MDAnalysis code that builds the backbone (N, CA, C; Angstrom):
import MDAnalysis as mda
import numpy as np

u = mda.Universe.empty(243, n_residues=81, atom_resindex=np.repeat(np.arange(81), 3), trajectory=True)
u.add_TopologyAttr("name", ["N", "CA", "C"] * 81)
u.add_TopologyAttr("resid", np.arange(1, 82))
u.add_TopologyAttr("resname", ["MET", "GLU", "LEU", "LYS", "CYS", "THR", "GLU", "CYS", "SER", "GLY", "THR", "GLY", "ILE", "ILE", "LEU", "ILE", "ASP", "ASP", "ALA", "THR", "LEU", "GLY", "GLY", "LYS", "LEU", "ARG", "ALA", "ILE", "ARG", "MET", "GLN", "GLN", "GLY", "ILE", "GLY", "VAL", "ARG", "GLU", "ALA", "ALA", "ARG", "ARG", "ALA", "GLY", "MET", "SER", "PRO", "THR", "THR", "ILE", "VAL", "ASN", "ILE", "GLU", "THR", "LYS", "ASP", "ALA", "THR", "LYS", "THR", "ALA", "ILE", "GLU", "LYS", "ILE", "LYS", "THR", "LEU", "ALA", "ASP", "LEU", "TYR", "GLY", "VAL", "SER", "LEU", "ASN", "GLU", "LEU", "PHE"])
u.atoms.positions = np.array([
    [-32.658, 36.914, -5.022],
    [-32.134, 36.012, -5.983],
    [-32.896, 36.232, -7.289],
    [-32.132, 36.191, -8.385],
    [-32.747, 36.292, -9.700],
    [-32.547, 35.030, -10.446],
    [-33.575, 34.563, -11.144],
    [-33.510, 33.406, -12.030],
    [-33.929, 33.861, -13.416],
    [-33.246, 33.392, -14.405],
    [-33.638, 33.700, -15.811],
    [-34.889, 32.840, -16.159],
    [-35.796, 33.469, -16.852],
    [-37.009, 32.777, -17.198],
    [-37.327, 32.986, -18.670],
    [-37.334, 31.937, -19.441],
    [-37.577, 32.113, -20.892],
    [-39.020, 32.239, -21.183],
    [-39.864, 31.901, -20.206],
    [-41.353, 31.960, -20.419],
    [-41.941, 33.255, -19.929],
    [-41.102, 34.120, -19.314],
    [-41.645, 35.353, -18.687],
    [-41.645, 36.440, -19.728],
    [-42.608, 37.307, -19.627],
    [-42.685, 38.478, -20.538],
    [-41.842, 39.605, -19.882],
    [-41.527, 40.541, -20.669],
    [-40.788, 41.691, -20.153],
    [-39.299, 41.401, -20.036],
    [-38.828, 41.475, -18.839],
    [-37.378, 41.329, -18.552],
    [-36.886, 39.898, -18.663],
    [-37.780, 38.941, -18.479],
    [-37.341, 37.531, -18.479],
    [-36.640, 37.135, -17.159],
    [-36.876, 37.947, -16.106],
    [-36.248, 37.621, -14.817],
    [-37.309, 37.421, -13.753],
    [-37.156, 36.464, -12.957],
    [-38.075, 36.217, -11.843],
    [-37.323, 36.594, -10.580],
    [-37.885, 37.385, -9.725],
    [-37.294, 37.718, -8.409],
    [-37.921, 36.811, -7.391],
    [-37.019, 36.149, -6.600],
    [-37.488, 35.215, -5.564],
    [-36.952, 35.571, -4.218],
    [-37.817, 35.678, -3.237],
    [-37.389, 35.940, -1.874],
    [-36.799, 34.688, -1.273],
    [-35.449, 34.512, -1.400],
    [-34.863, 33.338, -0.833],
    [-34.443, 33.483, 0.606],
    [-34.947, 34.507, 1.283],
    [-34.685, 34.703, 2.722],
    [-35.637, 33.844, 3.581],
    [-36.711, 33.395, 2.981],
    [-37.653, 32.559, 3.651],
    [-37.438, 31.083, 3.359],
    [-37.913, 30.260, 4.216],
    [-37.768, 28.801, 3.956],
    [-38.496, 28.427, 2.682],
    [-39.727, 28.926, 2.467],
    [-40.468, 28.625, 1.253],
    [-39.793, 29.164, 0.005],
    [-39.188, 30.371, 0.160],
    [-38.505, 30.998, -0.923],
    [-37.236, 30.174, -1.313],
    [-36.575, 29.671, -0.322],
    [-35.379, 28.837, -0.588],
    [-35.747, 27.569, -1.318],
    [-36.886, 26.975, -0.852],
    [-37.344, 25.724, -1.574],
    [-37.713, 26.023, -2.992],
    [-38.420, 27.119, -3.182],
    [-38.821, 27.467, -4.592],
    [-37.597, 27.767, -5.432],
    [-36.651, 28.511, -4.941],
    [-35.421, 28.863, -5.686],
    [-34.711, 27.543, -6.040],
    [-34.524, 26.660, -5.141],
    [-33.837, 25.341, -5.399],
    [-34.601, 24.576, -6.468],
    [-35.878, 24.479, -6.324],
    [-36.722, 23.756, -7.317],
    [-36.525, 24.338, -8.734],
    [-36.642, 25.660, -8.763],
    [-36.587, 26.314, -10.104],
    [-35.125, 26.231, -10.714],
    [-34.105, 26.340, -9.858],
    [-32.762, 26.138, -10.359],
    [-32.534, 24.744, -10.913],
    [-33.218, 23.826, -10.371],
    [-33.092, 22.427, -10.869],
    [-34.013, 22.119, -12.047],
    [-34.798, 23.110, -12.427],
    [-35.698, 22.954, -13.587],
    [-36.873, 22.035, -13.325],
    [-37.296, 21.949, -12.085],
    [-38.467, 21.084, -11.721],
    [-39.635, 21.978, -11.597],
    [-40.705, 21.602, -12.333],
    [-41.968, 22.319, -12.213],
    [-42.724, 21.942, -10.938],
    [-43.754, 22.731, -10.603],
    [-44.524, 22.458, -9.417],
    [-45.184, 21.137, -9.495],
    [-45.782, 20.810, -10.633],
    [-46.517, 19.522, -10.783],
    [-45.566, 18.313, -10.681],
    [-44.349, 18.507, -11.279],
    [-43.418, 17.438, -11.243],
    [-42.880, 17.216, -9.819],
    [-42.620, 18.312, -9.071],
    [-42.186, 18.209, -7.690],
    [-43.277, 17.548, -6.851],
    [-44.493, 17.910, -7.089],
    [-45.641, 17.344, -6.330],
    [-45.724, 15.869, -6.600],
    [-45.597, 15.481, -7.876],
    [-45.683, 14.067, -8.199],
    [-44.566, 13.240, -7.530],
    [-43.340, 13.744, -7.589],
    [-42.203, 13.070, -7.022],
    [-42.238, 12.978, -5.491],
    [-42.856, 14.047, -4.887],
    [-42.883, 14.123, -3.428],
    [-44.147, 13.451, -2.838],
    [-45.055, 13.090, -3.730],
    [-46.364, 12.474, -3.239],
    [-47.248, 13.554, -2.547],
    [-47.212, 14.743, -3.049],
    [-47.988, 15.829, -2.518],
    [-48.800, 16.413, -3.634],
    [-49.719, 17.279, -3.331],
    [-50.492, 18.010, -4.369],
    [-49.667, 19.218, -4.785],
    [-49.966, 19.687, -6.016],
    [-49.299, 20.950, -6.504],
    [-49.686, 22.071, -5.555],
    [-50.946, 22.144, -5.040],
    [-51.373, 23.199, -4.130],
    [-50.522, 23.155, -2.856],
    [-50.177, 22.006, -2.359],
    [-49.350, 21.904, -1.142],
    [-47.990, 22.485, -1.426],
    [-47.395, 22.218, -2.602],
    [-46.053, 22.717, -2.916],
    [-46.107, 24.229, -2.979],
    [-47.092, 24.737, -3.667],
    [-47.279, 26.230, -3.801],
    [-47.456, 26.867, -2.444],
    [-48.289, 26.263, -1.568],
    [-48.509, 26.791, -0.265],
    [-47.242, 26.807, 0.597],
    [-46.443, 25.785, 0.516],
    [-45.182, 25.684, 1.293],
    [-44.249, 26.788, 0.750],
    [-44.215, 26.989, -0.549],
    [-43.264, 28.002, -1.134],
    [-43.752, 29.442, -0.888],
    [-45.013, 29.680, -0.774],
    [-45.496, 31.024, -0.756],
    [-46.048, 31.497, 0.573],
    [-46.358, 30.590, 1.488],
    [-46.914, 30.961, 2.792],
    [-45.870, 30.672, 3.861],
    [-46.237, 30.708, 5.101],
    [-45.323, 30.514, 6.184],
    [-44.913, 29.053, 6.277],
    [-43.803, 28.665, 5.599],
    [-43.419, 27.222, 5.555],
    [-42.954, 26.702, 6.905],
    [-42.654, 27.622, 7.858],
    [-42.196, 27.188, 9.164],
    [-43.364, 26.532, 9.947],
    [-44.601, 26.709, 9.457],
    [-45.738, 26.050, 10.074],
    [-46.056, 24.733, 9.407],
    [-45.247, 24.385, 8.409],
    [-45.453, 23.118, 7.624],
    [-44.824, 21.985, 8.382],
    [-45.443, 20.816, 8.381],
    [-44.962, 19.623, 9.032],
    [-43.478, 19.362, 8.519],
    [-42.592, 19.130, 9.447],
    [-41.197, 18.883, 9.081],
    [-40.963, 17.748, 8.151],
    [-41.927, 16.782, 8.203],
    [-41.771, 15.624, 7.280],
    [-41.934, 16.071, 5.805],
    [-42.841, 17.091, 5.579],
    [-42.915, 17.583, 4.233],
    [-41.728, 18.387, 3.772],
    [-41.181, 19.165, 4.683],
    [-39.965, 19.918, 4.382],
    [-38.826, 18.935, 4.099],
    [-38.712, 17.875, 4.899],
    [-37.616, 16.840, 4.724],
    [-37.799, 16.184, 3.374],
    [-39.051, 15.808, 3.006],
    [-39.321, 15.173, 1.735],
    [-38.837, 16.065, 0.612],
    [-39.121, 17.363, 0.618],
    [-38.701, 18.255, -0.440],
    [-37.154, 18.419, -0.414],
    [-36.597, 18.545, 0.791],
    [-35.132, 18.652, 0.861],
    [-34.464, 17.444, 0.240],
    [-34.970, 16.277, 0.538],
    [-34.394, 15.057, -0.054],
    [-34.602, 15.070, -1.572],
    [-35.775, 15.435, -2.014],
    [-36.043, 15.465, -3.449],
    [-35.101, 16.370, -4.177],
    [-34.746, 17.512, -3.564],
    [-33.891, 18.543, -4.220],
    [-32.423, 18.300, -3.908],
    [-32.126, 17.309, -3.028],
    [-30.718, 16.987, -2.750],
    [-30.002, 17.981, -1.868],
    [-30.780, 18.587, -0.911],
    [-30.185, 19.491, 0.051],
    [-30.476, 19.004, 1.405],
    [-29.674, 19.464, 2.400],
    [-29.922, 19.092, 3.811],
    [-30.856, 20.089, 4.438],
    [-31.437, 19.635, 5.494],
    [-32.285, 20.533, 6.303],
    [-31.452, 21.745, 6.814],
    [-30.183, 21.498, 7.177],
    [-29.292, 22.535, 7.623],
    [-29.101, 23.679, 6.626],
    [-29.090, 23.272, 5.321],
    [-28.974, 24.306, 4.286],
    [-30.192, 25.173, 4.156],
    [-31.311, 24.660, 4.584],
    [-32.549, 25.401, 4.424],
    [-32.838, 26.358, 5.621],
    [-32.325, 25.970, 6.754],
    [-32.626, 26.760, 8.015],
    [-31.409, 27.626, 8.441],
])
C-alpha cells in the first residue's frame, strides 16, 4: 500500500506493509489522518503501545486493544483478520 506524505522527503510516498494486522491498523490510521499521539489519546493507550502494535507482532496483542483500535477507526475485527 502506498500513502502520500506531504511531510516526507524525497518521493513523498510511504510504503506500508498492510499484509500484517499491525500494518493494516497503521494504514487505516494514516488514511484517516490520525497521528499516533491522537490515536493513543482517543484509545486510552500510550503512543508507544500504538507503535508497538503497528510494528511488532500484533497477533500477540490483547484482543481488547485490537478491538479498541478497530472501534476507533470504524472497522470491524473481520476486516482486520
